[in-house]
Every structure is written in C-alpha cells, then in structure tokens.
N, C-alpha and C positions, 0 to 999 in steps of 0.2 A: 439233597432226596436219597436216605441209603436204599439198599435192595429189600431191606426189613420193609421200609415205609413207601415203595413202590409198586404201583399195580399194573399189570401188563396184560395187552390182548395177545394171547398165545395165536401162532400161524397156525389157520384151519379152521376160521370160519364162514360160515355159508348161509344164503338166504335161498327161498325161491324165488322165480320169476315172480313180476307182478304183474296180476291179470285183471283188465276190465270186467267191472260188475258184469259189464251185459256184453254180448258180442253185437256189434254196430247197433249199440243203442234199442236192441227190440232180441236177442236170442239170452238166456242165461248166461253167463261167465263159464268162461274155462272151470274154474274154480269154486262156483258154485256148489258142486257135490259135497265139500269141504267143510266142516267146521272149523273154527279159530284153532280149538287145540289140535287137530288135524293137521294145519298148515303149522303152528309152531314144533311139531312134534315131529313133522318133515324137515326143519331149519334143524332142531336140536342131533335128532340120527345123524344129516350130514354131516355138523360139526363134531361128532364123536367118531364120526370114522376119517375124518381129515386133517385132526388134531395129533399130536405123537404124545398123548397121554394114553395110562391106560384110566377107563371109566371108572373104574371103584376109587379113584382119586377124586370125584367129584364129591363135593359134600354138601351142596345147596345147588336150589335153578331159584334164579329172577328172572320171569318174565314181565312184558308188559302188554297190555290189552286193556284198550279205551273202552267198549263197550260188548255188553254180552246180543248175540248173534243168533244162536243154539243154543237148544236144550243142554248141553254140554259146558257150555260159556261160566257157569257158576264152580266149575271147578278150574278153569283157566292154566294155571303155570304148574296146577298136579297133574291135571288133564293131558298137555305139553312134555311133560317128565317122562311118564309111563310112555304114552307113543313113539318119545324118542329112544326109549329103550333104557331107560338107568332104574334101579332098582328100587324097591320099596320103601326103600329104606332112606332114601333121600328127600328129603322135605323140600317144599317147592311154595313157593311165594309170588302171589300175581301182583302188579305195581299197578295204577292207574294214575298218570297224571295227562290225560287224554291225549292232545295231538305229541306231548315230551313222555312217555310213556316207557318207550323202548330207551331213550335215552336214561330217561329216569332209572331204570330198571339195572342199567350200566353200574350208577353211580351208587344204589343201593346196595346192588353186588359188591361195588369198592368197597364201601363204606363197612358191609359185613365184616370181611378180611380185616381190615386195617384195626376197627374197634374190636376184635380179637374177644370179643362177648358169647359170639354164637357160632363161629365159627370153628368148624372141626380138625384139628393138628393133625388126625393120622387123614384126613381125605381135604387138602388145603386150597382146589379148586373149587370154581362158580362157574356153572353155565349162565349166562344173561343173554337178554336179547327182548324179543317182542312179534306178536303176531297179532292179525287183523282179517277177522272174515269180516267184509264190508257187506254181506248180506244181511243186513239188518230187517227184520219183519216187521209188518205193518200190525198195529197193535190196536184194540178193542176194549177202552176201559169203562168201569162204573158196572160190571155188570157180576163182579161177585158177590152172589147171595142173593140176586134176583131171579125172577121168574123168568125163566126161558123157554117156551114150550107150556110143558105140564111138569117141569121139575124146577126145582130152586137149585140155581147155579153155583155149587161150591167149587169143586174142584173139575180139573180133566177138560176134553175137548169139548168145544162148541159146535154145537149141529147148526153150520149156517143159516140153511133154509129155515129156520127157527127165531131167526131175529126180526124183531117189528121191521117194519116198511120204515127208511131212511136211517136206517144204523150204518154207523159208517166207519172206516179203521183209518187210523192215523199214521203215516211212516213217520217210522221211528227214526231215519235217516234225515230227514229234513228237520223232525221236531229236536233231534240232538244238535241241530248245527245252528238253533236259536239262542242265544244267552240272556235269560231275563234281567240280568243285571246292567247288560247292557242297551235293553232292550231295542235288539237289532239282530240279524243272523251274522253268522261270519263274512259270508262274503260281502254285507254289507260295514261292517269295520273294514275292509278293505279297500273300499269306495271311500270312506273316511279318512283313511290314510291317504289316496291317492288325491283326494282336494286338499288336504295341508301342506303336501309336499309338491302338490301342481304339476302331477306324471298325469300326463298327454294318454288317449288312446292309441295313438301313432307307437308313443315309446311303449306299452304295456305288448303291444302287439311283436312288439320286433323282441321285446325281450322273450316272447314266448316261442315266438321264430328259434331262436338261437338256443333255447334250452333244448328243442326238438332235434336241430341240427348238431348240436355237440353229442346229444344223446345217440343220436345215427351213427355218428363218426368214431364213438366210442365202443358201441357194440359192435358194429363190422371191423374194428381195427381187434377186436377181442379183449375190450381191457374190461368187460365184465365176468368175461369166462371162469373166474379164479375163487370170484365169489358166488357165482349162482350155482344152484345144484336143480339140474335138467327134473321136473316132475313128471310121473309116466301118466297121462290121461285115460282111464278106461273108458272103451268103446261100449256105445248103448247096445249094440247089437250083440257083443260077446266076442268081437274081431279082439284082433292086436291092438294095443293102446299107442295111442299117439303119445308122444313126447313133446312135453313143451321146453326148451331153449333158454327162451328171453324173453323181457318184460312186450307185453302186447301193445301198447297203448303211444308208442314212440311212432310218430309219420313219417312214410318212406319219401313224401315229396310236399314238404312245408312250405309255406312264402307267406312275406308280412303280406303281400295280396288276396290271400287267401283267409289269414287270419282277420282282415280288415272286411270282408263279407259277410262275418259273423255278427248275429245281435246283440245286443245287451241283455244279459241273462236275470241278474237281481235288479235294475231300476232304469226305470227310464233315462233317457241321457246316460247310463252309466259307462263305465271302460272295461268293467269286466263282463266277459264272454264265456262260454264253453271254450274257447280255445288258448283263453290266458289263464285260467284258473288250473287248480291241480285234477287230475285224473282221478276219480274214485277208482280204486282197485282193491284186489285183495291179495296177501302175503306176509310172507314171516321171515325173520333172522335169527342168527343164535352165534354165539362165539366166546371162549372159556377164557376167563381171564383168573389171574391169581397173583401172588406176591412174586417180585421180581428175585426172591434169594429160593425161593420155590420151584418157579419155574427152570433156576439155574440147576436144582439139586436134581429135579426129574429129568432131565435132560429135553427141557420143552423149547421150543424155537418160539420167541418172542416175535408178534408182529409190531406191536405199538407200544408204550409208555401213554398212559393215563396221567397226563401233567398239569392239567387243572380242570375243574368244573365249575359253574355260575348259575346259579338259578335266580329269576328276577321277575319283579313284577310291574303292572304298567295300566292306565286306565283301559276297561274292557273295551270301550269304544276304538280303541285303537289297539286291539290284543295282536294284530301282527307288527308293532314294533318289540314285544319281548325279547325277540333277539339281539336287540341292539344294549341294552342294558346287561342282558345274560351275557354277550360276550366281553365287555367289558371287565366282567367279574372274572370269567374263565381267566383271561389274560394276565390281570394281577394276580391270581392263585398260581399260575403257571411261571409268574417271573419274565412274562415277554413282552413285547410290544407288537402293535398291529404288522410294520414292515417286519418283523420275523414270520409273519404267517406265510405259508405256500400256497395251501388248497382251505378254499372256504366251502361247505358243503351245507346250502342252507335251502332247510325245507320250503321250494315254490307253491305256497298255501293260493297264492294269488299273485299275477304278474304286481300291481303298484304296491302289494304289500312287502314284497321283496324288492320292489327296486328300493322303496323308500328305506330300506335297512340298508341297502348297498349304499347309499349315498351316506348313511353315517359313518357305516363300517370305512369308508373311504377317508373320512375325517380321523378316522383313528390310525391310517395308514395303509390302510388294508388295500391295493390295488383290485380294481372292479373285475381285471379281467383272470382275477385266481378265483373269482366266485363261482362254483359249479360248471366247472372246466368239462363235464362230462354228462350234462343237462343235470335235471332234476326233476322234483313231481308234475312241472306240467305237461314233460314229455313219458315220464316214467310211471308217476300216482304216487299217491298219500294213502299208504294202507295205516292207518289212526295211528296204532298200539305198536306199527313194526317198523315204521318210520326212521326213530331215531337211531335204532339195533342198526338196518339197513346202511345209513347215512354213514356210520360208523365204521361196517366195513367197508365202504366204497372207498372212504377218505385214506383209511390207513394201508390200503394197498397200493390206492393212487401215489401215496408217498412212497412206499417202497421202489414201485416200478418207476416212480420218475426220478429216485434219488432226492428226494427234497425232505425235510426236518419236520416241518410244523407244520398241522392240519388245524380247522375249527368245522363242528360238528355242532348247526342251532339252528333253532325252529321255536316258531312260534307255537302259542298253547292256547285254545280258547278259554275266555275269562278273565284273559290279561296278564299274561305270562310269557315268559322265555327260559329256555335252557341251554345251554353250551357246555362243548366238552373242549379241549385243547388236547392234542393228540402227539405224539414227538414219535419218528418213526425211529425201529431199531433194525428193521432190515438187512 
C-alpha cells in the first residue's frame, strides 16, 4: 500500500462522554438539552482544536446518525459542520447504516478520498465520525389532514387538549428497535443467538460484570482521557456550569451476584436483562482522515492507518452475528489473520450477541482476552450513530498507548448486517 492509497486517522480525534438518556431512570439525562447536531458539533470542534492541521484544509464532513430525534436532525452532518466551526463552503454528508453509521462514515470518507472524484485537492482532509441523541420523541400518527378540535390539522403543533379520548403516542425508541423483516425486536434476536449458541444467563452476567470492571479500571487509570473532551453543562438556575468528564453508566461496585438478581427484560425466562444489555446513552465522536502522503506533506501526525474494511449481511433473526462475516472480510482486506490482532472493540449490543461473536472470533485465532479490554457498551453505552466512531478512537489510542500494532472495530447492525475496520497503529 503506497502513501497515496493509504488512509490514515490523524492524532487529535475526540469524543464527548456518553451520558445516560435518564438519570436514575427518572430525571432527564445530562445531555437531554442537546440535539444530535449539537453533540456532533462539540466533537468536531474539539477535534479541530486538537488535530495539528489548519481547519482550512478540511474539504468535506461525513458524519453518521441513525435516527431523527430533534427538529434540526434533518440537517444532520451539515448542522454538525457549522456547529463545529467549519466554514459554509465545506460540504457535509449524513450517513445512516443504523448501529454501524459511525463506522460507515469513516468508510465513506476514506472512499471519497481514494476515489478522487469528489475530494478537493486543495483541501485534502475529511472530518468523519458520528453523533446520536437517543432522546427520541413520542410520535402521534394519522392526524395530518384530520379534524383536531375546530380545525383541520395540516401543519404545526397540536394542542394536546383537543385530541380525542383514547389517543395515544408511540415511543420512537421502542418502535425503532423492532425489525419487521425479522418479526422481532433487536433484543429478541440476541435471545435467539443465545439459544443457538447455548449461552446461559450466568455467562451473560459474567460478561456484563467484566465490561463494567474493565471500563472502571480504564477510566480510573486515565485511559479514556486523551479521547474524551469534557462537556460543560449549564446550570438551570443560572449558576456556574458543571463539567462532565466521564461516561456516566459505569457501575462503581458491580458484581455477578447483583447482576443475577435482575429480571429478564424481554422474554419470560430469557437471559437478557437491564444489566447485560447495552446502555442507552447520548454521545458523539469525530476525527480527521486523509491520505498518508497528504498527512506527511502537511506535517500532520498519523495515529493509525485504516488497513481493512468489511461490511456483511446475515439473517435478520440473528442480526447480532453480523460482526463475524464482517471481521472475516476486513481481515482479508488487511492481509492479516486473527492471530495478528491485538485489540478488538466489538459493540456489546447484548451480552449473548457479543459472546456468540467472541466464540467465532476465537475460531479465527482471536484471543478472547483481547476483546473489549476497556469494557464496552454494556458499561459505557451505545449511542447508535456515534458508536462506530467512538470505538475507532478508543481502539486507535489504545494501540498507541500499549504499543500494539493491529486492532479491530466491529459492530452488529439491526436488520442483519455487520461492519468492521482493521486499524494499524502508527503511534
């Protein structure tokens, strides 16, 4: 691979902390006041501030976002671009591959640079990443053009008091997690994987405990510090803002015994609980990529090389297995084997889903102990459109910190897909 065809991630990418959508499952989450474009803008602004290139050299923005949650969500990456401080002459593209959106944005950004058909040679770098506010709204359907009170409702807000008795709203978060092609919700696809792989409840809980234990150890050791940009939270009373520095979902005193006491959340007798499923959080991440030759030309420090990519599809009823074929493709593209892999960051959508993939990774030669050494979504959360970008930063910085060479970032995707990136450290 020549420097003209090698795409590198520049040192300086940043992410926000990941904040639970609710505090103690009751109060509004710490990021509930921010839209997806605001979160993405924070990540882009921080990345521009930490990456050693002139922002005028950025010619494109590609950001992942899975679902609309706010009135400005339709603007997606364009909203993130201007909120992040880039000029009006920088085009922006929103990418949606559901849970893989953040990783897909990195892939699309790299392909724009390599294809050479749309990239700007005078501005050879691209901002990539993803953002997601999981503060999805409750939606009222089938009222456009109907009588509501004394008027026909065509546009604009609806007066709740004018709605007929029995009217109900549907939760966009829950609706989005149901796949009509599989005829089941995402959690049920993970239960199905658990049945096919013979995974027991105790195994799922031990895996969840490991996620929290590893995440807490990594946080306390400062391993997340170089990737996280703290976020100032305005005080409601007009006082001094508080600063959020870390992901909020990590348990301070986890134990398998505590996990075991939680009831099944999705199926009678099922093994998935609130404790061994991914946390629902808000967050964002961004980084700058470019050709290795351009990084060298502009004295920019590369953090990692994108050595391989893989996207695959599978049966929607076991959508969580998608990382397995995706990783096989990415390893082949990179020209390495599983035994060469030092760190794997697999999104822990649900414990049995991740465990099933880890078993198949081991058949490829990947040591299970190298999987999620700093915890993952069970402890840290899964902001859909941002997760792939967040895990990419975590993996790239970890490779440099530990002086290792190869890492894999991978995740399952609702509807029956998987995506994977192979990173080669250049730190």
